[in-house]
Every structure is written in C-alpha cells, then in structure tokens.
C-alpha positions in Angstrom: -87.1 -45.9 -208.7 -85.7 -49.2 -207.5 -88.2 -51.2 -208.9 -86.1 -54.3 -209.8 -88.8 -55.3 -213.4 -91.8 -54.0 -214.5 -93.1 -57.1 -214.4 -92.9 -56.4 -210.8 -93.8 -52.9 -211.5 -96.9 -54.2 -212.8 -97.4 -56.6 -209.6 -96.9 -53.5 -207.4 -99.1 -50.5 -208.3 -101.4 -52.4 -211.0 -102.6 -55.9 -209.5 -105.8 -54.5 -209.5 -106.4 -52.5 -212.8 -108.4 -55.4 -214.1 -108.7 -54.3 -218.6 -111.2 -55.6 -219.7 -109.9 -56.2 -223.4 -113.3 -57.4 -225.7 -116.1 -55.2 -224.4 -116.8 -53.3 -227.2 -114.4 -50.2 -225.4 -111.5 -50.7 -227.4 -112.4 -47.7 -230.5 -109.2 -49.1 -232.3 -111.0 -53.2 -232.2 -114.3 -51.2 -232.9 -112.6 -49.3 -236.1 -110.9 -52.1 -237.9 -113.8 -55.2 -236.9 -115.9 -52.2 -239.7 -114.1 -51.8 -241.9 -112.1 -55.7 -242.0 -115.9 -56.2 -242.8 -116.7 -53.5 -245.2 -114.1 -54.1 -247.3 -115.2 -57.9 -247.2 -118.2 -56.7 -248.2 -116.7 -55.0 -251.0 -114.8 -57.7 -252.1 -117.2 -60.3 -252.3 -119.7 -57.4 -254.0 -116.7 -57.3 -257.3 -117.1 -60.6 -257.5 -120.4 -60.8 -258.1 -120.0 -58.3 -260.6 -117.0 -59.7 -262.7 -119.0 -62.7 -263.4 -120.7 -60.9 -266.2 -119.6 -62.8 -269.3 -119.2 -60.1 -271.7 -116.9 -56.8 -270.9 -113.5 -55.3 -271.3 -110.8 -56.2 -270.7 -109.9 -53.2 -268.9 -112.7 -53.9 -267.1 -111.2 -57.9 -266.1 -108.1 -56.2 -265.7 -110.4 -53.0 -263.0 -111.4 -55.7 -261.1 -108.6 -58.4 -261.1 -106.5 -55.0 -259.5 -110.2 -54.2 -257.0 -109.7 -57.4 -255.4 -106.6 -56.7 -253.7 -108.2 -53.8 -251.7 -109.4 -55.7 -249.0 -105.9 -57.5 -248.3 -104.2 -54.5 -248.8 -106.4 -52.9 -245.7 -105.7 -55.6 -243.6 -101.8 -55.1 -243.9 -102.5 -50.9 -243.5 -105.1 -52.0 -240.3 -101.7 -54.0 -239.2 -99.8 -51.1 -240.0 -101.8 -48.3 -238.3 -103.0 -50.5 -235.2 -99.3 -50.4 -234.2 -98.6 -46.7 -234.7 -96.6 -46.8 -237.8 -97.3 -44.0 -239.5 -95.1 -44.1 -242.1 -95.8 -47.1 -243.0 -99.1 -46.7 -243.1 -99.4 -44.3 -245.8 -96.5 -45.6 -247.7 -99.5 -49.0 -248.3 -102.8 -46.6 -248.3 -100.7 -44.4 -250.8 -100.2 -47.3 -252.7 -103.7 -48.3 -252.7 -105.4 -45.6 -254.0 -103.2 -45.6 -257.0 -104.6 -49.3 -257.4 -107.5 -48.1 -257.8 -107.6 -45.3 -259.4 -105.6 -47.0 -262.7 -108.8 -50.4 -262.3 -111.3 -47.2 -261.8 -109.0 -45.0 -264.7 -109.3 -48.4 -267.4 -112.4 -49.7 -266.7 -113.1 -48.5 -270.2 -111.4 -49.5 -271.7 -110.6 -53.0 -274.0 -106.8 -51.9 -276.3 -104.4 -53.8 -274.5 -101.8 -51.0 -274.8 -103.7 -49.1 -273.7 -104.0 -50.5 -271.0 -101.1 -50.9 -270.6 -99.7 -47.2 -271.1 -101.8 -46.0 -268.3 -100.6 -44.7 -265.4 -101.6 -45.4 -261.9 -99.6 -41.9 -260.8 -101.5 -40.2 -263.6 -104.7 -42.6 -263.2 -105.5 -39.9 -259.7 -106.4 -37.2 -261.6 -109.5 -39.0 -263.0 -110.4 -40.2 -258.9 -110.9 -36.8 -258.7 -113.4 -36.7 -260.7 -115.0 -38.8 -259.1 -114.5 -37.2 -255.3 -112.1 -34.0 -255.3 -111.1 -35.0 -252.4 -108.7 -37.2 -253.7 -105.8 -35.2 -254.5 -105.6 -32.9 -250.8 -105.3 -36.6 -249.8 -102.8 -38.1 -251.7 -100.6 -35.1 -252.1 -100.3 -35.4 -248.2 -99.0 -38.9 -249.0 -96.9 -37.8 -251.7 -94.8 -36.0 -248.4 -94.3 -38.2 -246.5 -94.2 -41.0 -248.2 -91.3 -39.1 -250.2 -89.8 -37.5 -247.3 -90.3 -34.2 -248.4 -89.2 -32.0 -244.7 -92.9 -31.5 -244.2 -93.4 -35.1 -243.5 -90.5 -36.2 -242.7 -90.1 -33.7 -239.2 -93.6 -35.7 -238.0 -91.0 -38.7 -237.1 -88.9 -36.2 -235.3 -88.4 -34.9 -231.6 -86.1 -32.5 -230.1 -84.9 -32.6 -226.1 -82.3 -30.4 -224.7 -79.9 -32.1 -226.5 -80.4 -34.4 -228.5 -82.7 -35.6 -231.4 -84.7 -38.2 -230.2 -86.9 -40.4 -233.3 -89.5 -41.4 -233.2 -90.6 -44.8 -234.9 -94.2 -45.2 -233.5 -96.8 -43.7 -230.8 -100.4 -42.7 -229.6 -100.5 -40.3 -231.8 -99.1 -41.8 -235.4 -102.1 -44.6 -234.5 -104.3 -41.8 -233.7 -104.1 -40.9 -237.9 -103.1 -44.4 -238.7 -106.5 -45.1 -238.5 -108.3 -42.3 -239.2 -106.2 -42.5 -242.7 -107.9 -46.6 -242.4 -111.3 -45.0 -242.7 -110.4 -42.5 -244.8 -109.3 -44.5 -247.9 -111.5 -46.6 -246.1 -114.5 -44.4 -247.4 -113.6 -42.7 -250.0 -112.7 -46.2 -252.0 -115.6 -47.9 -251.8 -118.1 -44.3 -252.9 -115.7 -44.6 -255.8 -116.1 -48.2 -256.6 -120.0 -47.3 -256.4 -119.9 -44.4 -258.5 -118.3 -46.1 -261.5 -120.0 -48.7 -261.2 -123.6 -47.9 -260.8 -125.2 -48.8 -263.1 -124.1 -52.3 -263.1 -124.3 -52.5 -259.4 -127.9 -51.3 -259.7 -128.8 -53.6 -262.6 -127.0 -56.1 -260.4 -129.0 -55.6 -257.4 -132.7 -55.3 -259.9 -131.5 -59.7 -260.4 -131.3 -60.7 -257.5 -132.4 -63.1 -255.6 -132.7 -62.1 -251.7 -131.1 -65.1 -249.9 -133.2 -68.3 -248.8 -133.0 -68.1 -244.2 -131.2 -72.0 -244.8 -127.1 -72.8 -244.2 -125.8 -73.4 -247.8 -124.4 -77.3 -248.9 -120.9 -76.5 -249.8 -121.5 -77.3 -253.5 -123.3 -74.7 -253.8 -122.8 -71.4 -255.5 -123.5 -68.6 -253.2 -121.5 -71.2 -250.2 -119.7 -69.0 -248.7 -120.4 -65.9 -250.0 -122.6 -62.2 -248.3 -125.6 -62.1 -247.8 -127.4 -60.0 -250.7 -129.0 -58.2 -248.2 -125.7 -58.3 -246.5 -124.7 -56.6 -250.1 -127.2 -53.5 -249.6 -124.8 -51.9 -247.0 -122.1 -50.6 -249.2 -125.1 -49.7 -251.9 -127.5 -47.9 -250.1 
C-alpha cells in the first residue's frame, strides 16, 4: 500500500477518529475494576475474621493462604488483558489449588496432617462446595499441562506454514471470562466454608460512623462494613 510507517497510516486514515478510553464503555476495564474491588473486599473480610483470638492451626495457615487471592488475581488479570491465555490458565490453576487447600485444612489442628495434605487432591473437597470446580479444574489442567486439546489452540495454519499464536483478542475474551469465573468460585467457596463465622461477625459488627478515620484508628484504610456486606448478601 506504499505506507511508510504505522504513524503515517494513523495520521492518514485515522486522524478524525476519536477513541475514548475512560467513558466506561470498555468491557475489559469494567471487568478488571469489578474483580479488583471484589477481591479487595474478600481480603479485608479475611483479615477481619483472622483477628479472632482462638482458632486452629489450619484456620491460621488457611487464612494466610487466602490472603494471596487479591495479589494472584491482579497477576491473572494482567495476563488476561494481554491476551495470554495459557499463562492466565497456569495462574488460575495454581490459585484454585491454593484455595482448595486452604479450605480443606480449615478444621485441621495437627501440623503433620496440614503438611501432608495435597493441594491438587484438595480440589476434590472443593467440588463438594462447588461442583463446577471439577470440570473447570480439568479444563485448566489440559491447558497447563500442554495436552493436545489445549495446546492445539495455540496453533494456526495457512496454506504453507504453521503459525504460533501467543496473544489474541479471542484469548483475551476467554482469559477475562476465566477471571470472572475464578473470582466467583473463590468467593462462593470461602463464604460457604466460613458461613457460620461470617454470620457471627456481621451480627456483632458495628456500622461505620460517617466520618474519616484517623491514622491511629485500627479501622483506617479498611473497607466499610456496609461494603463488606456486598459479598455476603
């Protein structure tokens, strides 16, 4: 087409096009913002629950593990927004195993029993809370382990050669959908496994006063009780 550069192409053919980035219309940004907020609420709720004085070793280690969810979700979203499906899958599979392990050992107090509990086998326990975890884990594993039905999606063919697909818009759609599913499952399984504890927490929780907290206040920087109720109700 005799175009000297991409910059020349943009100026020649797209000079009158306007692309708004922050008008709320981009679905990928909306999905990322919602998931970030949901995991922050989950993290804050876990911290609040962890402050009780009496609990088993399994509860302590499990809560410590669950606090990784927001961090891992940010990395998952980073890969998803880049259209990196297989990298997103690997993170999601790791995250599902960590959550499954944390919930499985919740009632354990024996240290050796906690140490000998397999994260991969703990997914079977997670299926008793959310049956969809089974098929999802199988799908994640086929991609993470580079099984044929997984890795064939990273190939494309034209008439003469095989093309490697690293990141595509289709991969991005699938990876963002996976992020939504993962976050929903994690929050659901946590709420079910800790339901009695969470219910007791909200019954005794004092609604936040309508003023800004000072730096010395233990509540400074925390989510409001009314916001925490969003993932419980």
